[in-house]
N, C-alpha and C positions, 0 to 999 in steps of 0.2 A: 154574496158567499157568507157561508155560515161556518163557526168553530165546534167541531167535532173531537173531543179527547183533545182537546189544546191543538189542532190543525187546522190553520185556516182550509177550506177544498168548497168546490162546487160540489153539488151531491148527485154524480154521474157513476154509474155501472165502472167506469172504468176505474174512478179514483176509489169508490168502494174494493173493488177486487183489489186494487194495487194497495189500500190498507192491509185488507185482511191477507194478502201474502206476506208483505212486512210482517205482520204478528205471527204468522205461523213461519218464517225462517227464523226468526228473533227465538219462537218458544223450540222450534228443532234443536237447534243448538245449546239452549238452556235448559233441555225438558227434564224430568221428574224435579223429585223432594231433594237432591242433593248438591244439584250442582252450585244453586246460587249459595246457600248456605257455606259450602266448601270452599267460594270464594272470597265471602266474609271472613270466613274461617282465616284466611290467608295474608287478610288484607292488613295485620299486624306485622307483619313477617313471615319468611321464610320459617319453613318447620318441616320436620322428619314423620315420614307416615304413621309410627303411633302417638306421636302427637296430633296429627290431624284428627287420626281415629277417635281420640280422646276426646277432642274440641267439639264431635259431633255425635252428640251421646244415639247410638243405635243403629249406627251404619258398620257395616260389616266387611271384613278387610277385601272380602271379593270385588262388593259393590264400591268398596272404596278408590280399590285400583282399575277398575272399568271408568270410575269418572271422572279421575287426573286422567287418564289416558285420552277421553274423549277432550277435558277441556285443553290439556296438552295438543293434541290434533286441532282445534278450534283457536290454538295459540293467545290462549286465556291464562295457561302456567306453562314454567319451564321443569324440567327435571333434572337435577344437577349429579353427579356423582362424585362424591368426593375423595381423594385418595387415601384414606384413612386405612388404622388395624382396628377392626373388621372395617369394610370400606360403609362410610354412610353417604344416603342417598335424602337429598332436602328437595323440597319442593316449594315455588316459588312464583307470584302472579309478574305476568308479563307487565310491559309499560302500555298495551295492546287493553289488558282489564281495565285500567281506570275509565275503559270507552262505557262500563256500568256503574261508574260510580254513581251516578244522577238516578239509575235504574233502582240499586240495591237502597238507597238513601230513602225516597218513594217506598218503598214496599215494606221497610220497615217501618217508618212512619205511618202508612194503612195499618201495615198488622195490629203494631199499638192501637190504633183508634177502632178497629175491629174488634178484638180482644176485649176491650173495654166495653164498646157498643153491645156485644152478646154477653158479657158480662152481668152489665146494667140490665138487659133483657129479662136473665133469669133471675134477678132479684127481684124485678118488678112480678115477675109471672109466681116467683114462691110465695113473694109477699100478698099476691091477691088471693 
């Protein structure tokens, strides 16, 4: 038995195919550059559309709307219409979105390490 990406398994074509399929399923749901940042942006609490857009520098309203719809369809986000005048709409994470907490923390940590590594490499090459 061997450990690969934190999973103990026998190296067989079936286990490899199952691992690849599981990763593909996860990436299918979380595809694109905005889904995980959007989930992180909502992790501090419910937000209105414009608040989300401001916190995600560079996302267009059309893309934000599409991403929110897809996250809602996959049960990570709920959309609530408040009976105010004018009507207010807020978006918030579902309890199910907590299942991504370890993933987002690890991605954040890896992103910090990767950025530091790249910057360090750039400094070395410019000093040479």
